[in-house]
N, C-alpha and C positions, 0 to 999 in steps of 0.2 A: 622207677623213680627218676626224676630229672634233677641234676645237679648243675650248678653254674660256678664258673671261676673266671679269672682275668687272664691277661696276656701270658703266653708261654715263651715267646721270643726264641723259637728254634732251639730249645734246650736250656737257655739261660735261666728261665724261671719255671723249671719243671719240678723242682724239689717239692713243691706243695702237693704234687700228685703222686709222690712216692708212697709205697705201702705204709712206711713208718709214720709219715706225717698224717696220712688219712686215718690211720688207726688211732692216733692221738685224739682225733676229733670224733671217734666212733663211727667212721665212715667206711663202709665196705661195698664197693661197686660190683654189681653182678651183671650177668648177661641180660637182665631185664632193665638195666639202667641206661640213661643217656647223660653224658657229660657235655655241657655247652661251654665253649671258650669264646670270650667276647673280643676276639680279634688279636692281631699280631701273633698268629699261630706259628708261622715261621718254618714249617716243614713242607717243602724245601725252602731255603732262602736264596743262597747264591747259586749261580749256574754250576759251580763246582760240586755242590751237593748232588745234583742230578747226574753229572758225569761220573762221579764216584759210585753212585748206586748202579748205574748202567754197566760199569766195568767190574762190578762185584768186589770192590774194595771194602775192607773193613774199616769204616770211618765213624766219626761221631754221628753223622746223619744216618748211616745204615744201621747203626746200633739202636738209635732212637726209633727208626721204623720197625725194627724187630720188636722193640719194647711195645710199641702201639699194637702190633699184630697179635701180641700175646695177651692184650687186655680182653676180658670177656665182654665188656660193655662197648657201646658206640660213642665215639668222640665226634661231636658236631662243633663247627666253628664258623663264625663270620670272619671275613678277611679284615685285616687292619691296614695301616699304612706301611708297616714293615712285613709285608708278604710279597712273594714273587708273582706279581700280577701278570706278567708276560707269560709265565709258565701255566698259571691257572686258566688264562684265556684260551689256551690250546687244548685243555682237557675236555673230554666229552661231557655233555649235559644229559642227565636222565631225570626221572621223576621219582620222588619219594616224599612221604609225609604230605601228599597233596600239593607239592610244589616242585620247582626245578632245583636240582642239586648236582654237585659234582662229587663222585666217589674217588677218593685218592687212589691212583693206580698202583701205589706201592703198599697200601694198607687199606683193605676194603671196609674196615670198620671205622675209618676216618672219613667224614663227610662234610663238604663245604656247603654251608647254607648261603645261598646267593642273594645279591642285593635286590630288594624290592619284592621278595616273595612272602607269601602268607602260608605257613605250615600248620598242620595239626599233628602234635606230638603228645602222646599219652593223654589224649582228650582235651588238650589246651591248644589255643591258636596263638601263633607267634608271627609277628611281622619282623623281618630281618633286613638290615641295611648296613653293610660293612663299609670300610674305607674311612680315610681322614687325611688331612694335610700333615706332612712330616715337618717338624721344626728343625730337623738336623740334616736336611737334604743337601745343604751346601757342603757338608763333609762326606757325602756319599757319592758313589759312582753310578750314573744312570745305566740301567741294564744289568748291573752287577749287585748293587746293594740298595738301589732306589728305583722305583718305577712310576711313571706318570699315571698309570692306572689306579694309583692310590685314591684319587679324587673322583667323586661322583660325576657321571656324564648326564647330559640332558636326557638321553634315551633311558638311562637307568631310573632317573627320577620320574619320568613319564610312565614307565612300566610299573613302578611302585604305586603311583597314584591310581593307575588303572586297577591294580589288585586291591588297593584299599577301598576304592569305590565299589568293587565287586562284593566286598564283605561289609558294606555299609559303614566304613570308617570306624570299625570297632573290632578290636582283638583283645585277647586276654593279656598278652605280654609283648613287649618290644625288645629286640636284641640288636644293639648297634655297637660299633667300636667307639666312636666319639659320641658326644651329646649335643643337643641343640645349642647353637651359639648364644642364644639369648639367656641361658641359665648357667653356662660354664663359669661365669665370673663369681658364682656363689660357692665354688669349691674353696675350701680352706687348705692352706699349705700347698698351693699349686706350684709344682717344681720346675716348670718350664714356660717360656713365653709362648703365648698363643698367636697364631698367624691366621689371616683370613682363610677360611675353609669352606669350599662349596658344599661339602657334605654336611657340615654343621649348620650351614645356612638352610639347606633343604630340610634338615631335621626340625628347624623352627616351624616349618609348615606342618610337619607330622605332629608336632606337639600341639599346635593350634587346632588341628582338624580331627585327630583320631582319639577315640575313647579307649583307654587301656587300664588295666589293673596295676601292672608294674612295668618298669622300664629298667633294663640292665645294659651297662656299657663297661668298657675297659679304658685303655688309652692313657689315662692320667697317672698311672702308677700310684694309685691311692685306693684305700678301702674306705668308702664314705657313703652316707645316705643323705639324699636331698628329700626329706620326708614330704615336703609340700607338694612335690611332683611325683612322689612314689618312685623315685629313681635311685638305683643302687649302682655305685661305681665300684668295680671289682678289680682286684689285683692279686693279692695273696690269699684272699678269702675263698673258701670252698663251702658252699651251703646247699642243702636241699631246697628245691623251689618252695616247698610248703613251710619253710622256716621263716621266710621273709615277712609274713604277716606278723609273726611274733616280734620280729626286729622292729617293725614300724610301731607296734604297740608298746615297745619298751620292755617286753617280756624276755627278750633274748638279745645278747650283744653281738654285733657284727664284728667279730674279731678276725684278725689275721691268723691263718692256720700256722704260720711260722712265728710263733709267739716270742721266740728268742732272737729274732732278727731285728 
């Protein structure tokens, strides 16, 4: 079974994946399941995380890596703006799910779904495109807590269009971190100012040219549905993929798993 959720931010928003919180929603992830995180994964984040792991220190990062390795299921994620793009750029690329992936060198069940790929997972096709523009980069340090690789490059968008052409501009689902610039203004309760974003502008093209059943993104720290576009914004929500039709039909509520927050 495939499950989806929003940003985890390197441990800051991991409570939703605790056994206690999942149990409250009658979710039990097994070795046959895949959990997809819609960006801002954050493991690792700063260069300190990597140094601490390599020196065998017991730190928050190393404890989270141990936690991931103990999960029986696979954790898949697209990158967000708050991911260490310099580090991921150096990691080996292999093939899985009929597309290019990067397996986390510290936890082999954690897999980066790369930009512009089309995957087949549990019989469904997924187009993935991570990245976004940070609204807080002026308060961050380049190479330590912010990376220019957060934004889409021309080569990545061309690669994406080549793959979409190969599948006839039709997939079952789309997984991104941000959403098309043309529809982000429809979000209610938007908590931060939006800046020009090359990734969001490219996703306008995807929206206009690709046929899809559902689109999932994170980034906005909201749990919301844009029903007209069949687009789900995820944050604290954790749902099975097959539940989203019921949500669109009004048969099920898209609730935050952290009901008391």
